[in-house]
C-alpha positions, -999 to +999 in steps of 0.1 A: +703-738+597+709-738+559+675-727+545+667-724+508+639-700+499+625-704+463+605-675+451+592-661+417+586-628+435+617-609+444+634-575+440+630-553+421+593-563+420+572-539+442+546-560+459+535-574+493+550-608+487+585-593+481+580-571+512+572-602+533+600-623+520+627-596+521+617-588+558+619-625+566+652-628+548+667-599+567+657-612+601+668-648+594+702-635+585+703-614+617+699-646+638+727-663+619+708-687+596+726-695+563+702-686+534+700-693+497+673-673+478+665-688+444+648-660+425+643-647+390+673-624+392+696-654+388+679-666+356+672-654+321+635-642+322+606-633+300+577-610+309+546-626+324+517-625+299+492-598+309+516-586+337+549-577+321+563-561+353+567-597+366+597-616+352+593-654+348+624-676+349+636-695+319+654-728+325+640-731+360+641-769+362+678-774+357+688-741+374+669-748+406+682-784+408+718-772+404+715-746+431+698-768+456+723-796+449+752-773+456+737-756+487+727-789+504+699-772+524+686-784+557+652-770+549+635-758+517+606-733+516+588-727+483+572-693+485+554-690+452+535-711+426+555-698+395+581-716+373+607-716+401+583-729+426+571-757+404+608-766+396+617-767+433+586-788+441+595-813+414+631-816+426+622-821+463+597-848+454+622-866+432+648-865+460+623-874+487+630-841+505+602-826+527+595-789+520+571-762+530+551-738+509+532-705+513+499-692+499+505-654+495+482-646+466+447-657+457+457-669+423+424-688+417+405-655+419+431-636+399+433-662+371+395-666+371+391-628+366+416-628+337+404-659+319+368-665+331+376-702+333+359-720+362+373-711+396+372-747+407+399-755+381+424-731+396+416-742+432+423-778+420+457-767+406+466-750+439+456-781+459+478-801+437+508-777+441+505-775+479+493-810+485+528-826+492+539-797+514+547-804+550+531-771+559+513-747+535+516-714+553+487-689+550+487-653+563+453-652+581+425-671+597+401-662+569+424-677+543+428-707+565+391-712+566+386-705+529+412-731+518+400-756+543+366-755+527+383-760+493+399-793+505+434-782+516+445-803+546+481-792+555+475-755+564+494-736+590+485-700+599+516-677+596+512-642+609+530-612+591+546-582+606+553-546+596+586-527+596+577-498+619+612-483+614+606-478+576+568-470+579+563-442+604+545-408+607+565-382+588+541-354+582+520-346+552+544-326+530+550-353+503+517-343+485+506-308+475+471-318+465+437-306+479+428-324+511+416-347+524+439-372+505+424-406+500+453-429+493+458-464+477+492-480+476+498-513+458+497-532+426+475-517+399+458-549+387+423-561+381+421-581+413+427-549+434+393-536+424+405-500+420+374-486+402+355-493+434+378-466+450+382-443+421+344-441+414+337-429+450+321-394+454+347-379+478+359-344+484+397-338+481+420-359+461+423-396+453+460-408+450+471-442+436+507-451+443+519-482+423+524-498+390+508-527+371+490-536+339+458-516+346+476-483+353+475-467+319+439-476+313+429-461+348+449-429+341+428-424+310+396-433+327+401-412+359+419-380+348+411-363+382+430-389+402+467-387+408+489-417+398+524-419+412+552-445+413+574-446+444+611-451+440+626-468+470+614-473+506+621-438+517+598-422+491+572-449+496+571-443+533+567-406+529+538-412+505+521-434+531+525-408+558+511-380+535+477-396+531+447-388+553+429-421+548+441-453+532+414-468+510+417-505+503+391-517+478+403-552+472+379-580+480+403-609+473+436-602+492+449-629+515+460-603+540+468-568+528+502-559+543+498-523+529+471-517+554+495-523+583+521-501+566+495-473+564+485-478+601+522-477+610+524-444+592+495-430+613+469-433+586+435-450+592+420-475+569+387-478+550+379-511+533+351-535+525+341-559+554+359-589+538+387-613+545+420-595+546+408-562+561+389-581+588+420-600+596+442-570+597+418-551+620+409-581+642+429-571+672+415-535+676+408-526+712+373-513+721+372-476+720+403-472+698+392-478+662+419-475+635+397-480+605+361-487+593+349-516+572+317-510+553+300-520+521+295-483+516+332-476+510+327-438+507+311-437+541+339-457+556+365-433+541+347-402+554+343-416+589+380-427+590+390-390+587+381-386+624+403-414+637+435-409+658+468-413+640+484-422+673+460-451+678+468-463+643+505-462+650+501-480+683+480-507+668+506-514+640+533-518+666+516-549+679+525-568+647+559-582+654+582-597+628+600-616+656+569-637+662+564-642+625+600-655+621+596-678+651+565-693+635+582-697+602+611-716+617+588-738+637+569-749+605+600-758+585+605-795+576+642-805+583+660-825+556+681-853+572+717-857+562+709-892+550+684-878+525+712-857+509+732-889+504 
């Protein structure tokens, strides 16, 4: 099948959306699908306001139209709600093509936190964007329920997997800091709620691996914490493995793939009892906990120190990318040959 994936999040951006899409891309190619990825790296770009690490495409409307016209896809998937996503949506509607979308990021909460404008405005914008989609794919049951309550009617739950070849136990030698090491990996942005982690009264060392617009301010505010940027998957994987507990302070994530990457590395999780962490840990077998969810995040982190790395690894191995790819293909909306004409 010729599948066009349109995304404003792509390499070299270091985030969970890129990780999901690149894993999907790799596996679709492996089973002989013909793919076109329309991403910012094919366009002239400018930095996203308040988040300069994210490039936004210039000339998206004409560029997306030209690429889709030339590729003649049998299915179009719009992965993000940025300039490229909006351009692809417009083109598909004009041509009468069906398409699918995905809801990877809680943009309503993020934009509300940045602007303080009413949350309902941003949910309305997202409903408008995803409304014509044949299937709006969401990563968890909690997000499905949340968006259903906000009036979304075309939702499909799409599970995510973790690459257990990249993320695996490799020992603790990557960090030479006092232990225990409480680790966070991910974007350093306001929606990740990092002060809730960095303010905790914990022995040992707090380590933040990642980049983002809040990084410099947090470095100044928390001089005792260690701030690191990973270069490539090999280094990132070694940092995951070197932690003793992975602390995930976000209250707004749709899923939190980094928690699965930590578990695959043999590192237990401490998080708030909210959507995202609850979904990731929903399949835990009785008697084999791999993390703790608690409004007292420091207590959850301390208790997680006693958990079994082997149980963490075994749990992560249950999240198969093969199943995720099968779901994705089942949700796609085929474009008939007559619709190209």
